[in-house]
N, C-alpha and C positions, 0 to 999 in steps of 0.2 A: 744592272745596266752596264756597269763597268766591266763585268765579266763578258758580256755580249760584245762589247767594243773590242776587248782584248782578243777574244776568239776570232772576230771578223778580221782584225789586223793580222793575226797569225795566219789565217787562211789566205789573205791577200799576199802576204810575204811568201807563203808556200807556192802560190800560183805564179808569182813573178819569178821566183827562183827556178821553178819547174820549166817555165818558158825559156829562161836563159839556158838551162841545161839542154833542153830540146834543141834549141838553135845551135848550141855547141856540138851536140852529138850528130846532128844532121849536117851542119855546116862544115865541121872539121874535115871529113873525107872529101868534100867538094873543094875546099881550099887546097888540100894535098894534091888532088888531081890537076888543078890549075897550075900550081907551082911545078909539079913534075913535068907537065907538058911544056912549060916555059923553059925547062932545062935547069932550074934551080933545085937540084936534087938534095943538097944539104938542108935547105930550109924545109923541103918537102918531108924529110925524115925527122926534123926536129918537131914538127907539128904533131905527129902521132905520139911522140914521147910526152909532150905536154898534155895531149888529149888523154893518154892513159893515166898520167899522174893526177890530173884534175878528177877523172872518173874514180880512181882509187880513193882519193881523199874524200870525195863526196860520199861514196858508199860507206867508208869507215865512219865518217862523221854522222851520217844518217843512222847507222846502227847504234852508235854510242848515244845519240840523242834519244832514240827510241828506248834504249835500255834505261837511261836516266829517268825518262818520263814514267816508264813502268815501275821503276823502283820508288819513285816519288808517290805514285798512286797506291802502291801496295805496301 
């Protein structure tokens, strides 16, 4: 029962994190377009830098977590 609850909470956390990332990846370019059209080019260029950084950190962390889980199982 405890394992089932832990697995369900893990799946819920993954879902929430995935939805946040989806909103970030879809919403990021939209915010850039709005800022660029407003004439705030400096802020419009800072957003893709933050967007790329968050994406790179996510992909790296995801790979490290998967590797650690595989090592723990095997």
